[in-house]
C-alpha positions as CSV (number, residue, x, y, z in Angstrom):
1,M,-40.9,-5.2,-3.7
2,P,-37.8,-4.1,-4.6
3,D,-37.0,-5.1,-8.3
4,L,-34.0,-6.9,-9.2
5,N,-33.2,-6.9,-12.4
6,E,-32.0,-10.6,-14.1
7,Q,-29.0,-9.0,-16.0
8,T,-28.1,-6.3,-13.6
9,L,-27.7,-9.4,-10.7
10,Y,-25.3,-11.7,-13.1
11,A,-23.5,-8.7,-14.3
12,E,-22.8,-8.3,-10.3
13,L,-21.8,-11.9,-10.2
14,G,-19.3,-12.1,-13.2
15,R,-18.0,-8.6,-12.0
16,R,-17.1,-10.0,-8.7
17,C,-15.7,-13.2,-10.1
18,G,-14.1,-12.3,-13.2
19,L,-16.3,-14.0,-15.1
20,P,-17.5,-12.4,-18.6
21,D,-20.4,-13.9,-19.4
22,V,-22.6,-15.2,-16.2
23,S,-26.5,-16.1,-17.1
24,A,-29.0,-17.9,-15.8
25,D,-27.7,-21.3,-15.7
26,T,-24.1,-20.5,-14.6
27,P,-23.6,-22.5,-11.3
28,L,-23.0,-20.8,-8.2
29,T,-20.0,-23.3,-7.7
30,E,-18.2,-21.7,-11.5
31,I,-18.9,-18.8,-9.6
32,G,-17.0,-19.4,-6.6
33,L,-17.3,-16.8,-4.0
34,D,-15.8,-16.9,-0.6
35,S,-17.7,-16.2,2.8
36,V,-16.1,-12.3,2.4
37,Q,-17.4,-12.0,-0.9
38,W,-20.4,-13.3,0.2
39,L,-20.5,-10.8,2.5
40,D,-20.3,-8.0,0.3
41,F,-22.9,-9.7,-2.4
42,V,-25.2,-9.3,0.6
43,G,-24.3,-6.4,1.7
44,W,-24.4,-4.4,-1.7
45,L,-28.2,-6.5,-2.3
46,A,-29.3,-4.1,1.0
47,D,-28.2,-1.6,-0.5
48,R,-30.7,-2.0,-3.0
49,G,-33.5,-3.0,-0.5
50,I,-33.2,-7.0,-0.9
51,A,-32.5,-9.4,1.6
52,A,-30.4,-12.3,1.0
53,V,-30.7,-14.6,4.1
54,P,-28.5,-17.5,4.3
55,A,-30.8,-20.3,2.8
56,T,-31.4,-17.6,-0.5
57,I,-28.0,-18.3,-1.1
58,A,-27.3,-22.5,0.2
59,G,-30.3,-23.1,-1.3
60,A,-29.5,-22.0,-5.5
61,Y,-27.9,-24.0,-7.4
62,T,-27.5,-21.2,-10.4
63,A,-27.5,-17.6,-10.9
64,G,-30.8,-18.3,-12.0
65,E,-32.2,-19.8,-9.3
66,L,-30.3,-17.2,-6.8
67,H,-32.2,-14.7,-8.9
68,G,-35.8,-16.5,-8.4
69,R,-35.1,-16.7,-4.5
70,L,-34.0,-13.0,-4.2
71,S,-36.8,-11.7,-6.2
72,S,-39.3,-12.9,-3.2
73,A,-36.5,-12.0,-0.3
74,R,-38.5,-10.2,2.8
75,Q,-36.9,-7.0,3.6
76,P,-33.8,-6.6,5.2
77,V,-33.2,-5.7,9.4
78,S,-31.9,-2.4,9.9
79,E,-28.4,-2.4,11.6
80,P,-28.6,-1.2,15.6
81,A,-27.5,1.8,16.1
82,L,-25.5,2.4,19.4
83,D,-24.7,6.0,20.2
84,F,-21.2,5.5,21.9
85,A,-20.2,9.4,22.4
86,G,-23.8,9.8,24.1
87,E,-24.2,9.7,27.5
88,D,-27.0,6.8,27.5
89,P,-25.7,4.6,24.3
90,G,-28.4,1.8,24.5
91,S,-28.3,-1.8,25.4
92,A,-25.7,-3.8,23.5
93,G,-28.3,-5.9,23.5
94,A,-29.7,-4.7,20.3
95,L,-26.1,-6.4,18.6
96,L,-27.3,-10.0,19.2
97,L,-30.4,-9.8,16.4
98,G,-29.4,-9.4,13.3
99,P,-31.5,-9.8,9.5
100,A,-30.2,-13.4,9.6
101,Y,-29.5,-14.6,12.6
102,E,-30.3,-14.1,16.8
103,L,-27.8,-14.4,19.5
104,R,-29.4,-15.9,22.0
105,P,-28.1,-17.3,25.8
106,I,-27.0,-20.9,26.4
107,D,-29.8,-23.0,28.1
108,P,-29.7,-26.6,29.0
109,G,-32.3,-26.7,25.9
110,V,-29.5,-26.2,23.3
111,M,-26.3,-28.0,24.9
112,G,-27.5,-31.5,23.3
113,F,-27.4,-29.3,19.5
114,L,-24.1,-27.8,20.5
115,Y,-22.3,-31.3,21.5
116,Q,-23.5,-32.6,17.8
117,L,-22.0,-29.3,16.3
118,A,-19.1,-30.0,18.2
119,I,-18.8,-33.9,17.0
120,S,-20.2,-33.4,13.7
121,S,-18.6,-35.2,11.0
122,E,-18.9,-32.2,8.6
123,V,-17.9,-29.4,10.8
124,G,-16.4,-30.6,13.9
125,Y,-13.0,-30.8,12.0
126,R,-13.2,-27.3,12.2
127,W,-13.7,-26.6,15.4
128,R,-13.2,-26.9,19.5
129,F,-12.1,-31.3,19.5
130,R,-10.9,-31.0,16.0
131,G,-12.8,-34.5,14.5
132,A,-12.6,-35.8,18.4
133,V,-15.4,-37.3,19.8
134,P,-16.2,-36.7,23.7
135,N,-18.1,-37.7,25.4
136,Y,-21.1,-36.0,25.9
137,E,-20.3,-35.8,30.0
138,T,-16.5,-34.3,29.1
139,F,-18.2,-31.8,26.9
140,E,-20.6,-30.2,29.4
141,A,-17.8,-30.5,31.8
142,S,-15.7,-28.3,30.0
143,F,-18.0,-26.2,28.2
144,W,-17.6,-23.1,30.3
145,Q,-13.9,-23.4,30.8
146,G,-11.6,-19.9,29.9
147,T,-15.1,-18.5,28.7
148,L,-16.0,-14.8,28.8
149,C,-19.3,-15.2,27.0
150,Q,-21.1,-17.6,24.5
151,F,-24.5,-17.8,22.6
152,V,-26.1,-20.2,20.3
153,A,-27.2,-18.9,17.0
154,V,-30.8,-19.2,15.7
155,D,-31.9,-19.1,12.3
156,R,-34.3,-15.9,12.0
157,A,-36.4,-17.4,8.7
158,T,-36.7,-21.1,11.0
159,G,-36.3,-20.2,14.4
160,Q,-33.6,-23.4,14.9
161,P,-30.3,-23.1,16.1
162,C,-27.5,-23.4,13.4
163,G,-24.0,-22.3,14.8
164,H,-22.0,-21.4,18.3
165,V,-20.2,-18.1,19.0
166,I,-17.7,-17.7,22.2
167,C,-15.2,-15.5,23.3
168,Y,-13.0,-17.1,25.4
169,N,-9.5,-16.8,27.1
170,P,-9.5,-12.9,28.2
171,E,-6.8,-11.1,29.6
172,M,-8.6,-8.3,31.0
173,A,-4.7,-6.3,31.9
174,H,-3.7,-6.3,28.4
175,G,-7.5,-6.2,26.4
176,Y,-7.6,-9.1,24.3
177,A,-9.3,-12.2,24.1
178,S,-9.9,-14.5,21.6
179,V,-13.1,-15.5,19.8
180,A,-14.5,-18.5,17.4
181,A,-17.3,-19.7,15.8
182,V,-19.0,-23.1,13.6
183,F,-22.0,-23.1,11.9
184,L,-24.1,-25.8,10.5
185,P,-23.3,-26.8,6.8
186,G,-25.8,-25.6,5.2
187,H,-24.8,-21.8,6.4
188,I,-21.7,-21.9,5.8
189,G,-20.1,-19.9,2.6
190,T,-23.3,-17.7,2.0
191,G,-21.4,-14.4,3.8
192,A,-24.0,-14.5,6.8
193,P,-22.3,-16.1,9.1
194,L,-19.2,-13.9,8.6
195,H,-21.5,-10.8,9.3
196,C,-22.6,-12.3,12.7
197,V,-19.9,-12.9,13.9
198,G,-19.2,-9.3,13.1
199,S,-22.3,-8.6,15.4
200,F,-20.4,-10.8,18.3
201,V,-17.3,-9.1,18.0
202,R,-18.6,-5.7,18.0
203,Y,-21.2,-6.8,21.2
204,V,-17.4,-8.0,23.1
205,F,-16.4,-4.4,21.9
206,T,-18.8,-2.7,23.1
207,V,-19.1,-4.9,26.8
208,W,-15.9,-5.3,28.0
209,P,-12.5,-2.6,27.2
210,M,-10.9,-4.7,24.5
211,R,-8.6,-3.9,22.1
212,K,-8.5,-6.5,19.9
213,L,-10.1,-10.1,19.1
214,Y,-7.7,-12.9,18.1
215,L,-8.9,-15.6,15.8
216,E,-6.5,-18.8,15.2
217,V,-7.5,-20.3,11.9
218,P,-6.2,-23.4,10.4
219,S,-5.3,-22.8,7.0
220,F,-8.1,-25.3,5.5
221,N,-10.3,-22.7,6.8
222,F,-8.4,-19.7,5.8
223,S,-9.7,-19.4,2.0
224,Q,-13.1,-18.2,3.0
225,L,-12.2,-15.4,4.8
226,A,-8.7,-15.0,3.1
227,A,-10.3,-12.1,1.0
228,G,-10.9,-9.6,4.6
229,R,-7.5,-9.4,5.4
230,G,-6.6,-5.5,6.2
231,R,-10.2,-5.2,6.0
232,L,-11.8,-7.1,8.0
233,F,-9.2,-8.0,10.1
234,D,-5.2,-8.0,10.1
235,E,-2.9,-11.2,10.1
236,E,-0.7,-10.1,13.2
237,G,1.3,-14.5,11.9
238,V,1.0,-17.4,10.6
239,L,2.7,-20.4,12.9
240,A,3.7,-22.9,10.6
241,E,2.6,-26.8,10.2
242,H,0.6,-25.9,13.2
243,D,-2.6,-28.6,13.2
244,Y,-2.5,-31.7,12.7
245,Y,-5.6,-32.9,10.5
246,A,-6.0,-35.4,7.8
247,G,-2.3,-36.6,7.1
248,R,-0.4,-33.5,7.1
249,Y,0.3,-30.5,9.7
250,W,-1.4,-27.2,8.5
251,D,0.2,-23.2,9.0
252,R,-2.4,-21.8,11.5
253,H,-2.9,-18.4,11.1
254,V,-3.4,-15.4,14.0
255,L,-6.3,-13.1,12.5
256,A,-6.6,-9.3,14.9
257,V,-9.9,-8.2,15.1
258,Y,-9.3,-4.9,16.0
259,R,-12.1,-1.7,17.0
260,R,-11.5,-0.1,13.7
261,H,-12.3,-3.4,11.3
262,V,-15.7,-2.8,13.2
263,G,-16.6,1.1,12.4
264,L,-16.0,1.3,16.6
265,P,-14.0,4.3,17.7
266,P,-11.0,4.2,20.0
267,I,-11.6,3.5,23.6
268,N,-11.9,6.8,25.2
269,A,-9.2,6.3,28.0
270,R,-10.5,8.8,29.8
271,A,-13.7,7.2,31.0
272,A,-12.0,3.3,30.9
273,N,-10.0,4.6,33.8
274,G,-12.3,6.6,35.0
């Protein structure tokens, strides 16, 4: 089992958050990494042979507790490798299986979970109905409207559904679509959902000839992603005071993920048109 020295961990956390004296008693809330920063930190751990599943980070309250949990973490699952230049690039379905989550097709058995997730008081205001509570029949009737593909995210550690990812409003003639995702509160802010969304984006780029995928994010969600600007996405616009919630209007950030942001080559124009 890989050995993670306590002081090495605390020094790395301190470097990432700008605190010079992180110790075992330092609360993770004081360290205050956002989703992108946690994603980078999880990558740093993976390079050292240590897997941080969402529960590892979400269940720890101090840096010392995090060290204890990481010391017994299982080995990470290797990233699927597709040969985009080869005659047989491999199955895109491999992209639906990641270190923390598996993306599975929607079946009737998960519709109840997805409905509760969509109307949840804890995360529903960030999602499709923005705090409204439609009846189940309305939810079910509109579920596939405008959708290119969607999956339920299943926590590999527990086997339980924990999130929902969707690609919708495709414009095939112009090579773009929109994507969105929502996860249970205990998974938010760990970096793992962002990794899952990245795998989903790679899946969409692999199966359909998309140039870019849009995310529209209200400003009260954007703070968790802002550190990824220019590296994980480009910000292509801001709709000022566009979304109403909780007594005020919020800006909406229009983000675009291009193939280069997820490490994919440009589309071969001859092959795409052939």
